C-alpha positions in Angstrom: 88.2 116.4 123.2 88.5 116.8 119.2 92.5 115.5 119.4 91.7 112.6 121.7 89.0 111.5 119.5 91.8 111.3 116.4 94.2 109.9 118.9 91.8 107.4 119.8 90.7 106.8 116.0 94.0 107.2 114.5 95.2 103.5 113.9 91.7 102.4 112.8 91.0 101.3 110.1 88.0 102.4 107.9 85.8 99.2 107.6 82.9 100.8 106.0 85.3 102.7 103.0 86.9 99.8 102.8 83.6 97.3 101.8 82.7 99.9 99.1 86.3 99.9 97.5 85.3 96.2 97.8 82.0 96.6 96.1 83.1 99.3 93.7 86.1 96.7 92.8 83.9 93.9 91.6 82.0 93.0 88.9 79.5 91.2 87.7 82.2 87.9 87.1 83.5 88.6 90.6 80.8 87.5 93.7 81.8 87.8 97.3 80.8 84.9 99.0 82.4 85.8 102.8 84.6 89.2 104.2 85.7 89.6 107.4 87.9 91.6 109.5 90.1 91.7 112.0 93.6 93.3 113.9 96.3 90.7 113.2 99.9 91.6 115.0 97.5 95.4 115.5 97.2 96.0 112.0 93.5 95.5 110.2 93.7 92.9 107.7 90.0 91.5 105.4 89.7 87.7 104.9 87.9 87.9 101.5 86.3 84.9 100.1 84.3 84.2 96.5 83.7 83.3 93.3 85.2 84.7 90.0 83.4 83.5 86.3 85.9 82.7 83.5 84.8 84.5 80.4 84.2 83.6 77.4 87.3 84.2 75.8 89.0 82.9 78.7 89.7 86.5 80.3 90.7 86.1 84.0 88.4 88.6 86.0 90.0 87.8 89.5 93.4 89.1 87.9 91.7 92.5 87.5 89.8 92.8 90.6 93.2 92.0 92.6 95.0 94.3 90.7 92.4 97.5 91.4 91.9 96.8 95.5 95.6 96.3 95.0 95.8 100.0 93.3 93.7 101.3 96.4 94.9 104.0 98.7 93.6 102.6 101.3 95.3 98.8 100.9 98.7 98.1 102.0 99.4 94.9 100.3 96.6 92.1 98.7 97.8 88.1 99.1 96.1 85.4 97.4 95.4 82.6 99.6 93.8 80.0 97.6 92.1 79.1 94.6 90.3 76.3 93.2 88.2 75.8 89.9 84.8 74.7 89.4 81.8 75.7 87.9 79.1 77.9 88.7 75.3 78.0 86.4 78.1 76.3 83.7 80.4 78.5 83.1 84.1 77.8 84.6 85.2 79.4 87.7 87.6 79.9 90.4 86.3 80.0 94.5 89.3 82.0 96.1 90.4 83.4 99.1 92.2 86.6 100.0 93.9 88.7 102.2 94.0 92.9 102.3 96.2 94.4 104.7 94.4 97.9 105.4 96.9 100.6 106.5 95.7 102.3 109.4 94.5 105.8 109.7 97.7 107.4 110.4 99.2 104.6 107.6 96.3 106.6 105.2 96.9 110.1 106.3 100.7 109.7 105.5 100.5 108.1 102.1 97.2 110.5 100.7 99.4 113.4 102.1 102.7 111.9 99.8 100.1 111.7 96.7 
């Protein structure tokens, strides 16, 4: 029974773990407004929308956020969808959308074993 369960769940994304990653990678300067997950061509994909507040020194928290996500073994690829300049609470900001292609259970296991 255990092996049947492993086979049934091996190619599923770790949605809860990925949400925890999004939270851990975000900062006060990156605020998520919408997160949804789905399978595209049998591959798990997370769509993320949010706002990135630009620092007074011109620092780009969105670039750092994307780099942190891309560095995770759970994430196979991060693709920026769109950005738009805006202002939030009197501060310069960018609204954004991005997609994260996630590794499924079996793909993630091979990456972790290879480390």
